[in-house]
Phi, psi and omega in degrees: 000318182295319181295320179295322180293318180295317180297321179295322180293317179297321178296322179295318180296317180296319179297319179296321180295317180297320179294323180294312180295326179291332183276343186298312180300321180296319180291322178297319178295322178297328180282348175101007181289329182072196181273170181299325181293344179276349180284127182292159178292166179302146181293145179292166185288339183093355178279147179217125174280147181215155169255149180223144174231141186227138165235154182187187179233129178255143180232079185282156178222130173278136177291316180196170171235151182216145176220151176296343178275346183290139172217196185294346181274350181268139175227122177277119185258348180197142174206141184197151170237124187288152179287152176199177185278160173223157181220133183221161179215151180196174176224141184209181180220136171274104185294319173202197187290345184233353184230132178216158183225149171205161173248131184231145171238144190216130171262118185263008173067195177259143173221152186265129177255135175223147175204154180223138173226160173233157182207163173225102183271004178081356183274327187282349181081191181086184181291152180301331181280348180285150176263148183259334184200180181209161176227132172253117182257132176220150176194162169255138178245135174235134186220153172233152178216135174237132185224147166256120190242154172225142184227148173242118175278133190263017181107160182248128182231113181054039177087351181258135181240103175287153180211160171228160181191180178205161180209155175226153180174226184219157173228133176247122185236132178243128172267132184229136172063037181293136178225146175231111182246131175260102185290343180279309182272343184084008179287156183210133176219158183210158177281131182290327183224156170290158180222134181246135179232137176246127185235160165293139179228153176214162185209154173235140185238152166207140182187188179219140183239155178222129178278107178287317175223173176301340182249343183246125178236134173252139175219148179242125186221165173244141178224132170260122184241143174240117187254357180086203186242162181214148178246153172276171176284175179295152190254149173225137179274179186292348176264359180091005181277145179293133181239022175089204191261010178075218183234164174244129175263113191258148169052060178283122175240168183209139173256108189250137172254126190236134171242119190234140172247128177246129180241118180285132179280340172220163185236090182296143178270157179292159177295143180216151179277172173293132186280153176237139177278000000 
């Protein structure tokens, strides 16, 4: 009798288990889960790679100029680097909805450098406050800049997305055709060769972007750039005599206006939950 009771109990438990497992798919379907094939694939990461192209206007400024000939009698009365166009290209990634990174290369073209100084070397006579001579400095500068940048998007308001950012990298600057003319004495000297200098460079950004399509974004930005210093080549006067090392243009900075188009290479979809029927 005991063996028969135990066997009957085990049979009842097994039957109940089979009925329970058989009922699970029907209940799942009733709840709306559907079959496994109806479950959507995992949501994408939200990252999007993009290409970017930039045109703009650079407005560089020299911090100061220096020469081994300068002393307390020299006064620099004017220095300037003329504005000109720039062109850039880059590749980047939108890490998420508010953070993105890119690498950019930029040709900053040629720009004209001018500076003027006056001096009193005590040789010409006259009052101590009088100037004896002057120098007109001219050169062409050609530069390239490469930066690794990071940006923070500050939210979207009526379709416009303001952002701030920063970048670090390098700037390569070449001085070409440097001349030093003394209009008082009629003296003339020039750099025998062009000279190229590569410096650490950094930049700060602020701007606003607008999504024209899900893949195309246009943005207008401002950038403050620091490109470092550059020297001219060694000097020779019009008689062929050595005139030293020329001048150094120090602490070149630039206020740049940038118009950029960014094209996403893929179009990530928004995050979505598992669907229910």
